[in-house]
All heavy atoms as TSV, in Angstrom:
chain	resi	resn	atom	element	x	y	z
A	1	MET	N	N	24.091	4.202	-20.509
A	1	MET	CA	C	25.009	4.886	-19.635
A	1	MET	C	C	24.294	5.452	-18.417
A	1	MET	O	O	24.793	5.385	-17.314
A	1	MET	CB	C	25.698	5.995	-20.407
A	1	MET	CG	C	26.535	6.887	-19.561
A	1	MET	SD	S	27.377	8.056	-20.632
A	1	MET	CE	C	28.123	9.019	-19.387
A	2	TYR	N	N	23.108	6.026	-18.598
A	2	TYR	CA	C	22.409	6.655	-17.488
A	2	TYR	C	C	21.554	5.674	-16.693
A	2	TYR	O	O	20.827	6.080	-15.804
A	2	TYR	CB	C	21.541	7.806	-17.983
A	2	TYR	CG	C	22.361	8.963	-18.488
A	2	TYR	CD1	C	22.198	9.465	-19.753
A	2	TYR	CD2	C	23.329	9.548	-17.678
A	2	TYR	CE1	C	22.955	10.527	-20.215
A	2	TYR	CE2	C	24.096	10.604	-18.122
A	2	TYR	CZ	C	23.899	11.087	-19.391
A	2	TYR	OH	O	24.650	12.133	-19.837
A	3	PHE	N	N	21.627	4.395	-17.001
A	3	PHE	CA	C	20.808	3.422	-16.297
A	3	PHE	C	C	21.537	2.801	-15.119
A	3	PHE	O	O	21.099	1.807	-14.577
A	3	PHE	CB	C	20.311	2.340	-17.262
A	3	PHE	CG	C	19.435	2.912	-18.331
A	3	PHE	CD1	C	19.864	2.969	-19.640
A	3	PHE	CD2	C	18.193	3.431	-18.024
A	3	PHE	CE1	C	19.043	3.511	-20.623
A	3	PHE	CE2	C	17.378	3.975	-18.996
A	3	PHE	CZ	C	17.813	4.014	-20.299
A	4	THR	N	N	22.616	3.383	-14.691
A	4	THR	CA	C	23.338	2.933	-13.512
A	4	THR	C	C	23.361	4.079	-12.510
A	4	THR	O	O	23.105	5.233	-12.859
A	4	THR	CB	C	24.788	2.540	-13.850
A	4	THR	OG1	O	25.495	3.715	-14.271
A	4	THR	CG2	C	24.853	1.478	-14.954
A	5	ASP	N	N	23.667	3.770	-11.252
A	5	ASP	CA	C	23.756	4.837	-10.250
A	5	ASP	C	C	24.768	5.888	-10.672
A	5	ASP	O	O	24.520	7.089	-10.546
A	5	ASP	CB	C	24.154	4.254	-8.891
A	5	ASP	CG	C	23.037	3.448	-8.268
A	5	ASP	OD1	O	21.888	3.578	-8.717
A	5	ASP	OD2	O	23.312	2.686	-7.340
A	6	ARG	N	N	25.904	5.449	-11.166
A	6	ARG	CA	C	26.946	6.399	-11.591
A	6	ARG	C	C	26.444	7.264	-12.745
A	6	ARG	O	O	26.680	8.470	-12.793
A	6	ARG	CB	C	28.204	5.644	-11.994
A	6	ARG	CG	C	29.327	6.575	-12.393
A	6	ARG	CD	C	30.624	5.804	-12.552
A	6	ARG	NE	N	31.657	6.707	-13.003
A	6	ARG	CZ	C	32.352	6.535	-14.115
A	6	ARG	NH1	N	32.156	5.474	-14.855
A	6	ARG	NH2	N	33.262	7.392	-14.464
A	7	GLY	N	N	25.739	6.656	-13.678
A	7	GLY	CA	C	25.207	7.396	-14.814
A	7	GLY	C	C	24.175	8.432	-14.388
A	7	GLY	O	O	24.139	9.546	-14.899
A	8	ILE	N	N	23.329	8.081	-13.428
A	8	ILE	CA	C	22.319	9.017	-12.936
A	8	ILE	C	C	22.997	10.175	-12.219
A	8	ILE	O	O	22.617	11.331	-12.388
A	8	ILE	CB	C	21.315	8.282	-12.027
A	8	ILE	CG1	C	20.496	7.316	-12.876
A	8	ILE	CG2	C	20.422	9.270	-11.291
A	8	ILE	CD1	C	19.671	6.342	-12.088
A	9	GLU	N	N	24.014	9.874	-11.428
A	9	GLU	CA	C	24.769	10.942	-10.755
A	9	GLU	C	C	25.431	11.860	-11.781
A	9	GLU	O	O	25.435	13.079	-11.620
A	9	GLU	CB	C	25.825	10.341	-9.825
A	9	GLU	CG	C	25.248	9.667	-8.606
A	9	GLU	CD	C	26.284	8.901	-7.831
A	9	GLU	OE1	O	27.487	8.919	-8.198
A	9	GLU	OE2	O	25.904	8.261	-6.834
A	10	GLU	N	N	25.976	11.270	-12.848
A	10	GLU	CA	C	26.618	12.079	-13.887
A	10	GLU	C	C	25.594	12.975	-14.578
A	10	GLU	O	O	25.855	14.148	-14.817
A	10	GLU	CB	C	27.296	11.174	-14.905
A	10	GLU	CG	C	28.037	11.948	-15.969
A	10	GLU	CD	C	28.746	11.046	-16.965
A	10	GLU	OE1	O	29.183	9.953	-16.591
A	10	GLU	OE2	O	28.844	11.468	-18.126
A	11	LEU	N	N	24.420	12.417	-14.884
A	11	LEU	CA	C	23.363	13.207	-15.508
A	11	LEU	C	C	22.986	14.378	-14.610
A	11	LEU	O	O	22.896	15.521	-15.069
A	11	LEU	CB	C	22.136	12.341	-15.780
A	11	LEU	CG	C	20.883	13.064	-16.276
A	11	LEU	CD1	C	21.151	13.743	-17.606
A	11	LEU	CD2	C	19.726	12.110	-16.370
A	12	ALA	N	N	22.773	14.113	-13.332
A	12	ALA	CA	C	22.405	15.183	-12.393
A	12	ALA	C	C	23.513	16.236	-12.330
A	12	ALA	O	O	23.237	17.435	-12.298
A	12	ALA	CB	C	22.128	14.605	-11.016
A	13	GLY	N	N	24.758	15.801	-12.339
A	13	GLY	CA	C	25.873	16.743	-12.314
A	13	GLY	C	C	25.937	17.612	-13.552
A	13	GLY	O	O	26.236	18.802	-13.478
A	14	ARG	N	N	25.640	17.026	-14.686
A	14	ARG	CA	C	25.667	17.792	-15.940
A	14	ARG	C	C	24.554	18.829	-15.998
A	14	ARG	O	O	24.672	19.842	-16.673
A	14	ARG	CB	C	25.531	16.857	-17.138
A	14	ARG	CG	C	26.757	16.033	-17.398
A	14	ARG	CD	C	26.463	15.049	-18.528
A	14	ARG	NE	N	27.594	14.201	-18.749
A	14	ARG	CZ	C	28.379	14.272	-19.816
A	14	ARG	NH1	N	28.143	15.157	-20.745
A	14	ARG	NH2	N	29.397	13.455	-19.946
A	15	ARG	N	N	23.441	18.563	-15.314
A	15	ARG	CA	C	22.300	19.477	-15.346
A	15	ARG	C	C	22.529	20.667	-14.431
A	15	ARG	O	O	21.773	21.630	-14.477
A	15	ARG	CB	C	21.005	18.769	-14.930
A	15	ARG	CG	C	20.607	17.553	-15.752
A	15	ARG	CD	C	20.573	17.662	-17.241
A	15	ARG	NE	N	20.064	18.886	-17.801
A	15	ARG	CZ	C	20.388	19.320	-19.010
A	15	ARG	NH1	N	21.190	18.641	-19.779
A	15	ARG	NH2	N	19.904	20.444	-19.464
A	16	GLY	N	N	23.541	20.613	-13.566
A	16	GLY	CA	C	23.822	21.725	-12.669
A	16	GLY	C	C	22.704	21.923	-11.672
A	16	GLY	O	O	22.280	21.000	-11.002
A	17	GLU	N	N	22.203	23.139	-11.614
A	17	GLU	CA	C	21.141	23.472	-10.658
A	17	GLU	C	C	19.753	23.026	-11.142
A	17	GLU	O	O	18.795	23.039	-10.374
A	17	GLU	CB	C	21.126	24.981	-10.393
A	17	GLU	CG	C	22.383	25.478	-9.700
A	17	GLU	CD	C	22.534	24.888	-8.301
A	17	GLU	OE1	O	21.541	24.819	-7.565
A	17	GLU	OE2	O	23.671	24.478	-7.971
A	18	GLU	N	N	19.662	22.667	-12.413
A	18	GLU	CA	C	18.367	22.243	-12.964
A	18	GLU	C	C	17.963	20.909	-12.350
A	18	GLU	O	O	18.738	19.961	-12.311
A	18	GLU	CB	C	18.465	22.104	-14.484
A	18	GLU	CG	C	17.175	21.675	-15.135
A	18	GLU	CD	C	17.320	21.471	-16.636
A	18	GLU	OE1	O	18.442	21.614	-17.155
A	18	GLU	OE2	O	16.323	21.165	-17.263
A	19	LEU	N	N	16.746	20.836	-11.845
A	19	LEU	CA	C	16.233	19.623	-11.242
A	19	LEU	C	C	15.862	18.625	-12.336
A	19	LEU	O	O	15.141	18.965	-13.279
A	19	LEU	CB	C	15.005	19.950	-10.386
A	19	LEU	CG	C	14.388	18.814	-9.605
A	19	LEU	CD1	C	15.420	18.250	-8.602
A	19	LEU	CD2	C	13.167	19.301	-8.859
A	20	VAL	N	N	16.373	17.412	-12.238
A	20	VAL	CA	C	16.044	16.352	-13.195
A	20	VAL	C	C	14.807	15.644	-12.657
A	20	VAL	O	O	14.864	14.939	-11.671
A	20	VAL	CB	C	17.214	15.369	-13.373
A	20	VAL	CG1	C	16.820	14.244	-14.303
A	20	VAL	CG2	C	18.441	16.088	-13.897
A	21	THR	N	N	13.679	15.868	-13.319
A	21	THR	CA	C	12.405	15.296	-12.897
A	21	THR	C	C	11.915	14.298	-13.937
A	21	THR	O	O	12.446	14.222	-15.054
A	21	THR	CB	C	11.345	16.396	-12.739
A	21	THR	OG1	O	11.115	16.980	-14.038
A	21	THR	CG2	C	11.778	17.474	-11.755
A	22	LEU	N	N	10.883	13.581	-13.582
A	22	LEU	CA	C	10.263	12.672	-14.537
A	22	LEU	C	C	9.716	13.439	-15.730
A	22	LEU	O	O	9.808	12.988	-16.866
A	22	LEU	CB	C	9.155	11.872	-13.849
A	22	LEU	CG	C	8.457	10.823	-14.688
A	22	LEU	CD1	C	9.465	9.826	-15.263
A	22	LEU	CD2	C	7.420	10.098	-13.866
A	23	GLU	N	N	9.185	14.616	-15.471
A	23	GLU	CA	C	8.685	15.452	-16.568
A	23	GLU	C	C	9.819	15.824	-17.527
A	23	GLU	O	O	9.658	15.788	-18.745
A	23	GLU	CB	C	8.037	16.715	-16.012
A	23	GLU	CG	C	7.459	17.602	-17.087
A	23	GLU	CD	C	6.783	18.841	-16.525
A	23	GLU	OE1	O	6.815	19.058	-15.308
A	23	GLU	OE2	O	6.226	19.600	-17.343
A	24	TRP	N	N	10.988	16.160	-16.975
A	24	TRP	CA	C	12.146	16.501	-17.801
A	24	TRP	C	C	12.553	15.299	-18.662
A	24	TRP	O	O	12.798	15.435	-19.858
A	24	TRP	CB	C	13.313	16.954	-16.921
A	24	TRP	CG	C	14.526	17.334	-17.698
A	24	TRP	CD1	C	14.812	18.556	-18.225
A	24	TRP	CD2	C	15.622	16.485	-18.058
A	24	TRP	NE1	N	16.029	18.518	-18.888
A	24	TRP	CE2	C	16.539	17.256	-18.800
A	24	TRP	CE3	C	15.923	15.150	-17.827
A	24	TRP	CZ2	C	17.714	16.739	-19.312
A	24	TRP	CZ3	C	17.105	14.632	-18.339
A	24	TRP	CH2	C	17.981	15.423	-19.067
A	25	VAL	N	N	12.606	14.120	-18.036
A	25	VAL	CA	C	12.973	12.907	-18.786
A	25	VAL	C	C	11.946	12.642	-19.888
A	25	VAL	O	O	12.311	12.321	-21.021
A	25	VAL	CB	C	13.106	11.690	-17.840
A	25	VAL	CG1	C	13.300	10.404	-18.619
A	25	VAL	CG2	C	14.256	11.893	-16.866
A	26	SER	N	N	10.660	12.790	-19.575
A	26	SER	CA	C	9.604	12.588	-20.581
A	26	SER	C	C	9.777	13.529	-21.761
A	26	SER	O	O	9.643	13.120	-22.917
A	26	SER	CB	C	8.221	12.817	-19.979
A	26	SER	OG	O	8.015	12.040	-18.863
A	27	ASP	N	N	10.049	14.790	-21.455
A	27	ASP	CA	C	10.260	15.769	-22.521
A	27	ASP	C	C	11.453	15.388	-23.392
A	27	ASP	O	O	11.401	15.501	-24.618
A	27	ASP	CB	C	10.472	17.168	-21.948
A	27	ASP	CG	C	9.218	17.767	-21.358
A	27	ASP	OD1	O	8.107	17.287	-21.670
A	27	ASP	OD2	O	9.352	18.722	-20.566
A	28	GLN	N	N	12.520	14.935	-22.761
A	28	GLN	CA	C	13.715	14.549	-23.514
A	28	GLN	C	C	13.434	13.334	-24.393
A	28	GLN	O	O	13.910	13.256	-25.532
A	28	GLN	CB	C	14.886	14.279	-22.567
A	28	GLN	CG	C	15.324	15.490	-21.764
A	28	GLN	CD	C	15.537	16.720	-22.619
A	28	GLN	OE1	O	16.264	16.697	-23.608
A	28	GLN	NE2	N	14.889	17.811	-22.243
A	29	LEU	N	N	12.659	12.372	-23.891
A	29	LEU	CA	C	12.294	11.207	-24.706
A	29	LEU	C	C	11.453	11.621	-25.902
A	29	LEU	O	O	11.651	11.138	-27.012
A	29	LEU	CB	C	11.536	10.175	-23.861
A	29	LEU	CG	C	12.376	9.345	-22.916
A	29	LEU	CD1	C	11.471	8.520	-22.005
A	29	LEU	CD2	C	13.343	8.452	-23.666
A	30	ARG	N	N	10.499	12.547	-25.680
A	30	ARG	CA	C	9.662	13.025	-26.781
A	30	ARG	C	C	10.514	13.717	-27.845
A	30	ARG	O	O	10.378	13.450	-29.043
A	30	ARG	CB	C	8.591	13.984	-26.259
A	30	ARG	CG	C	7.673	14.523	-27.347
A	30	ARG	CD	C	6.705	15.564	-26.811
A	30	ARG	NE	N	7.330	16.575	-25.968
A	30	ARG	CZ	C	8.055	17.609	-26.422
A	30	ARG	NH1	N	8.268	17.756	-27.708
A	30	ARG	NH2	N	8.574	18.490	-25.584
A	31	ILE	N	N	11.415	14.571	-27.406
A	31	ILE	CA	C	12.299	15.274	-28.339
A	31	ILE	C	C	13.165	14.275	-29.096
A	31	ILE	O	O	13.330	14.364	-30.316
A	31	ILE	CB	C	13.168	16.303	-27.589
A	31	ILE	CG1	C	12.292	17.447	-27.069
A	31	ILE	CG2	C	14.284	16.830	-28.480
A	31	ILE	CD1	C	12.981	18.325	-26.036
A	32	PHE	N	N	13.703	13.290	-28.374
A	32	PHE	CA	C	14.554	12.278	-28.998
A	32	PHE	C	C	13.800	11.510	-30.075
A	32	PHE	O	O	14.304	11.322	-31.186
A	32	PHE	CB	C	15.082	11.312	-27.926
A	32	PHE	CG	C	15.927	10.213	-28.485
A	32	PHE	CD1	C	17.262	10.442	-28.793
A	32	PHE	CD2	C	15.400	8.959	-28.712
A	32	PHE	CE1	C	18.051	9.426	-29.325
A	32	PHE	CE2	C	16.178	7.942	-29.235
A	32	PHE	CZ	C	17.503	8.181	-29.544
A	33	VAL	N	N	12.565	11.084	-29.776
A	33	VAL	CA	C	11.784	10.323	-30.758
A	33	VAL	C	C	11.407	11.206	-31.943
A	33	VAL	O	O	11.390	10.739	-33.082
A	33	VAL	CB	C	10.540	9.689	-30.104
A	33	VAL	CG1	C	9.596	9.110	-31.149
A	33	VAL	CG2	C	10.959	8.592	-29.125
A	34	ASP	N	N	11.129	12.492	-31.683
A	34	ASP	CA	C	10.846	13.393	-32.806
A	34	ASP	C	C	12.044	13.479	-33.751
A	34	ASP	O	O	11.877	13.541	-34.975
A	34	ASP	CB	C	10.498	14.800	-32.301
A	34	ASP	CG	C	9.116	14.873	-31.677
A	34	ASP	OD1	O	8.330	13.914	-31.832
A	34	ASP	OD2	O	8.831	15.898	-31.014
A	35	LEU	N	N	13.248	13.470	-33.185
A	35	LEU	CA	C	14.466	13.556	-34.003
A	35	LEU	C	C	14.871	12.206	-34.592
A	35	LEU	O	O	15.522	12.156	-35.641
A	35	LEU	CB	C	15.622	14.100	-33.155
A	35	LEU	CG	C	15.473	15.538	-32.671
A	35	LEU	CD1	C	16.595	15.879	-31.690
A	35	LEU	CD2	C	15.473	16.504	-33.844
A	36	HIS	N	N	14.500	11.113	-33.907
A	36	HIS	CA	C	14.894	9.759	-34.315
A	36	HIS	C	C	13.679	8.834	-34.273
A	36	HIS	O	O	13.556	7.992	-33.374
A	36	HIS	CB	C	15.984	9.209	-33.380
A	36	HIS	CG	C	17.155	10.115	-33.240
A	36	HIS	ND1	N	18.140	10.206	-34.187
A	36	HIS	CD2	C	17.499	10.987	-32.260
A	36	HIS	CE1	C	19.042	11.082	-33.797
A	36	HIS	NE2	N	18.675	11.581	-32.628
A	37	PRO	N	N	12.759	8.961	-35.226
A	37	PRO	CA	C	11.520	8.181	-35.178
A	37	PRO	C	C	11.739	6.670	-35.194
A	37	PRO	O	O	10.857	5.921	-34.779
A	37	PRO	CB	C	10.742	8.650	-36.402
A	37	PRO	CG	C	11.696	9.406	-37.247
A	37	PRO	CD	C	12.829	9.843	-36.382
A	38	GLU	N	N	12.899	6.217	-35.598
A	38	GLU	CA	C	13.150	4.771	-35.621
A	38	GLU	C	C	13.150	4.175	-34.212
A	38	GLU	O	O	13.045	2.959	-34.044
A	38	GLU	CB	C	14.474	4.446	-36.342
A	38	GLU	CG	C	15.721	4.962	-35.660
A	38	GLU	CD	C	16.117	6.387	-36.024
A	38	GLU	OE1	O	15.307	7.142	-36.571
A	38	GLU	OE2	O	17.276	6.734	-35.755
A	39	PHE	N	N	13.235	5.007	-33.179
A	39	PHE	CA	C	13.218	4.522	-31.800
A	39	PHE	C	C	11.830	4.575	-31.174
A	39	PHE	O	O	11.667	4.230	-30.006
A	39	PHE	CB	C	14.193	5.334	-30.932
A	39	PHE	CG	C	15.630	5.032	-31.219
A	39	PHE	CD1	C	16.352	5.855	-32.073
A	39	PHE	CD2	C	16.249	3.935	-30.661
A	39	PHE	CE1	C	17.682	5.582	-32.355
A	39	PHE	CE2	C	17.574	3.657	-30.937
A	39	PHE	CZ	C	18.297	4.479	-31.794
A	40	GLU	N	N	10.822	4.980	-31.929
A	40	GLU	CA	C	9.485	5.147	-31.369
A	40	GLU	C	C	8.948	3.843	-30.774
A	40	GLU	O	O	8.356	3.846	-29.693
A	40	GLU	CB	C	8.522	5.667	-32.432
A	40	GLU	CG	C	7.153	5.966	-31.880
A	40	GLU	CD	C	6.267	6.693	-32.877
A	40	GLU	OE1	O	6.685	6.922	-34.019
A	40	GLU	OE2	O	5.158	7.033	-32.486
A	41	THR	N	N	9.160	2.720	-31.437
A	41	THR	CA	C	8.674	1.442	-30.920
A	41	THR	C	C	9.301	1.129	-29.563
A	41	THR	O	O	8.597	0.706	-28.637
A	41	THR	CB	C	8.976	0.298	-31.918
A	41	THR	OG1	O	8.307	0.589	-33.148
A	41	THR	CG2	C	8.505	-1.037	-31.382
A	42	SER	N	N	10.586	1.361	-29.407
A	42	SER	CA	C	11.243	1.109	-28.129
A	42	SER	C	C	10.676	1.991	-27.024
A	42	SER	O	O	10.447	1.529	-25.900
A	42	SER	CB	C	12.743	1.362	-28.241
A	42	SER	OG	O	13.304	0.519	-29.207
A	43	ILE	N	N	10.434	3.257	-27.311
A	43	ILE	CA	C	9.880	4.179	-26.324
A	43	ILE	C	C	8.448	3.766	-25.982
A	43	ILE	O	O	8.036	3.802	-24.821
A	43	ILE	CB	C	9.939	5.639	-26.825
A	43	ILE	CG1	C	11.393	6.049	-27.119
A	43	ILE	CG2	C	9.280	6.578	-25.834
A	43	ILE	CD1	C	12.341	5.962	-25.949
A	44	ASP	N	N	7.674	3.343	-26.977
A	44	ASP	CA	C	6.319	2.852	-26.718
A	44	ASP	C	C	6.345	1.632	-25.813
A	44	ASP	O	O	5.503	1.481	-24.933
A	44	ASP	CB	C	5.596	2.514	-28.022
A	44	ASP	CG	C	5.142	3.742	-28.781
A	44	ASP	OD1	O	5.098	4.839	-28.173
A	44	ASP	OD2	O	4.841	3.604	-29.982
A	45	ARG	N	N	7.317	0.760	-26.039
A	45	ARG	CA	C	7.436	-0.430	-25.186
A	45	ARG	C	C	7.769	-0.038	-23.750
A	45	ARG	O	O	7.242	-0.617	-22.806
A	45	ARG	CB	C	8.500	-1.377	-25.732
A	45	ARG	CG	C	8.056	-2.096	-26.972
A	45	ARG	CD	C	9.122	-3.017	-27.476
A	45	ARG	NE	N	8.668	-3.696	-28.675
A	45	ARG	CZ	C	9.456	-4.288	-29.534
A	45	ARG	NH1	N	10.762	-4.308	-29.328
A	45	ARG	NH2	N	8.968	-4.879	-30.590
A	46	LEU	N	N	8.626	0.947	-23.576
A	46	LEU	CA	C	8.945	1.439	-22.237
A	46	LEU	C	C	7.691	2.001	-21.578
A	46	LEU	O	O	7.406	1.709	-20.414
A	46	LEU	CB	C	10.039	2.506	-22.302
A	46	LEU	CG	C	10.336	3.232	-20.989
A	46	LEU	CD1	C	10.852	2.259	-19.933
A	46	LEU	CD2	C	11.327	4.356	-21.217
A	47	ALA	N	N	6.926	2.793	-22.302
A	47	ALA	CA	C	5.698	3.370	-21.753
A	47	ALA	C	C	4.715	2.269	-21.360
A	47	ALA	O	O	4.081	2.338	-20.296
A	47	ALA	CB	C	5.065	4.323	-22.766
A	48	SER	N	N	4.589	1.237	-22.177
A	48	SER	CA	C	3.699	0.116	-21.857
A	48	SER	C	C	4.174	-0.619	-20.607
A	48	SER	O	O	3.376	-0.981	-19.738
A	48	SER	CB	C	3.626	-0.877	-23.020
A	48	SER	OG	O	3.045	-0.262	-24.132
A	49	TYR	N	N	5.474	-0.813	-20.506
A	49	TYR	CA	C	6.055	-1.471	-19.329
A	49	TYR	C	C	5.753	-0.660	-18.072
A	49	TYR	O	O	5.321	-1.203	-17.058
A	49	TYR	CB	C	7.565	-1.629	-19.530
A	49	TYR	CG	C	8.283	-2.074	-18.283
A	49	TYR	CD1	C	8.216	-3.399	-17.863
A	49	TYR	CD2	C	9.022	-1.174	-17.517
A	49	TYR	CE1	C	8.866	-3.810	-16.707
A	49	TYR	CE2	C	9.667	-1.586	-16.362
A	49	TYR	CZ	C	9.591	-2.906	-15.971
A	49	TYR	OH	O	10.221	-3.300	-14.832
A	50	LEU	N	N	5.957	0.642	-18.138
A	50	LEU	CA	C	5.700	1.497	-16.978
A	50	LEU	C	C	4.221	1.488	-16.605
A	50	LEU	O	O	3.877	1.482	-15.414
A	50	LEU	CB	C	6.188	2.918	-17.248
A	50	LEU	CG	C	7.702	3.067	-17.407
A	50	LEU	CD1	C	8.049	4.487	-17.826
A	50	LEU	CD2	C	8.433	2.676	-16.143
A	51	ALA	N	N	3.343	1.463	-17.589
A	51	ALA	CA	C	1.908	1.406	-17.315
A	51	ALA	C	C	1.543	0.095	-16.634
A	51	ALA	O	O	0.732	0.073	-15.697
A	51	ALA	CB	C	1.115	1.577	-18.612
A	52	ARG	N	N	2.152	-1.005	-17.070
A	52	ARG	CA	C	1.884	-2.294	-16.426
A	52	ARG	C	C	2.380	-2.296	-14.986
A	52	ARG	O	O	1.739	-2.875	-14.111
A	52	ARG	CB	C	2.519	-3.440	-17.217
A	52	ARG	CG	C	1.745	-3.807	-18.465
A	52	ARG	CD	C	2.178	-5.150	-19.028
A	52	ARG	NE	N	3.588	-5.225	-19.329
A	52	ARG	CZ	C	4.163	-4.869	-20.473
A	52	ARG	NH1	N	3.417	-4.401	-21.448
A	52	ARG	NH2	N	5.447	-4.978	-20.645
A	53	LEU	N	N	3.508	-1.644	-14.731
A	53	LEU	CA	C	3.997	-1.547	-13.349
A	53	LEU	C	C	2.973	-0.834	-12.483
A	53	LEU	O	O	2.710	-1.242	-11.355
A	53	LEU	CB	C	5.326	-0.788	-13.300
A	53	LEU	CG	C	6.572	-1.540	-13.714
A	53	LEU	CD1	C	7.776	-0.597	-13.628
A	53	LEU	CD2	C	6.808	-2.747	-12.843
A	54	ASP	N	N	2.402	0.243	-12.995
A	54	ASP	CA	C	1.369	0.972	-12.253
A	54	ASP	C	C	0.179	0.067	-11.970
A	54	ASP	O	O	-0.362	0.056	-10.873
A	54	ASP	CB	C	0.893	2.204	-13.023
A	54	ASP	CG	C	1.919	3.323	-13.026
A	54	ASP	OD1	O	2.846	3.291	-12.187
A	54	ASP	OD2	O	1.794	4.228	-13.860
A	55	ASP	N	N	-0.244	-0.706	-12.966
A	55	ASP	CA	C	-1.383	-1.623	-12.786
A	55	ASP	C	C	-1.051	-2.661	-11.727
A	55	ASP	O	O	-1.896	-2.979	-10.879
A	55	ASP	CB	C	-1.726	-2.315	-14.098
A	55	ASP	CG	C	-2.376	-1.375	-15.111
A	55	ASP	OD1	O	-2.812	-0.266	-14.708
A	55	ASP	OD2	O	-2.417	-1.731	-16.299
A	56	ASP	N	N	0.162	-3.203	-11.745
A	56	ASP	CA	C	0.558	-4.209	-10.761
A	56	ASP	C	C	0.553	-3.633	-9.353
A	56	ASP	O	O	0.122	-4.289	-8.402
A	56	ASP	CB	C	1.952	-4.762	-11.078
A	56	ASP	CG	C	1.958	-5.642	-12.332
A	56	ASP	OD1	O	0.868	-6.044	-12.780
A	56	ASP	OD2	O	3.069	-5.892	-12.854
A	57	GLU	N	N	1.025	-2.406	-9.205
A	57	GLU	CA	C	1.055	-1.769	-7.892
A	57	GLU	C	C	-0.356	-1.526	-7.371
A	57	GLU	O	O	-0.635	-1.699	-6.187
A	57	GLU	CB	C	1.840	-0.459	-7.945
A	57	GLU	CG	C	3.337	-0.668	-8.097
A	57	GLU	CD	C	4.104	0.626	-8.287
A	57	GLU	OE1	O	3.499	1.715	-8.182
A	57	GLU	OE2	O	5.312	0.540	-8.525
A	58	LEU	N	N	-1.288	-1.168	-8.255
A	58	LEU	CA	C	-2.675	-0.954	-7.842
A	58	LEU	C	C	-3.322	-2.268	-7.435
A	58	LEU	O	O	-4.101	-2.314	-6.494
A	58	LEU	CB	C	-3.460	-0.292	-8.969
A	58	LEU	CG	C	-3.098	1.164	-9.272
A	58	LEU	CD1	C	-3.863	1.642	-10.498
A	58	LEU	CD2	C	-3.403	2.058	-8.083
A	59	ASP	N	N	-2.964	-3.356	-8.136
A	59	ASP	CA	C	-3.514	-4.672	-7.815
A	59	ASP	C	C	-3.046	-5.157	-6.450
A	59	ASP	O	O	-3.755	-5.876	-5.758
A	59	ASP	CB	C	-3.132	-5.699	-8.882
A	59	ASP	CG	C	-3.843	-5.441	-10.206
A	59	ASP	OD1	O	-4.859	-4.721	-10.219
A	59	ASP	OD2	O	-3.356	-5.964	-11.236
A	60	ASP	N	N	-1.840	-4.758	-6.039
A	60	ASP	CA	C	-1.259	-5.193	-4.770
A	60	ASP	C	C	-1.915	-4.507	-3.571
A	60	ASP	O	O	-1.781	-4.955	-2.447
A	60	ASP	CB	C	0.251	-4.926	-4.739
A	60	ASP	CG	C	0.996	-5.852	-5.689
A	60	ASP	OD1	O	0.427	-6.884	-6.075
A	60	ASP	OD2	O	2.149	-5.518	-6.046
A	61	GLU	N	N	-2.603	-3.394	-3.800
A	61	GLU	CA	C	-3.186	-2.640	-2.678
A	61	GLU	C	C	-4.468	-3.249	-2.199
A	61	GLU	O	O	-5.172	-3.980	-2.634
A	61	GLU	CB	C	-3.443	-1.181	-3.083
A	61	GLU	CG	C	-2.153	-0.455	-3.304
A	61	GLU	CD	C	-2.368	0.977	-3.754
A	61	GLU	OE1	O	-3.522	1.424	-3.873
A	61	GLU	OE2	O	-1.380	1.665	-3.992
């Protein structure tokens, strides 16, 4: 739901004045995995994907 522009706008609206940052999202993912360990592999895959994106961007420079 939050992976679309509309979903991101809705998330920001629900947070009110609270700034939605990458740190906030990271904290929410950590809390989610602590509550639902069956999703840990998926979150690890996301982290690996993001790390590879960083490596690709460094290679392009």
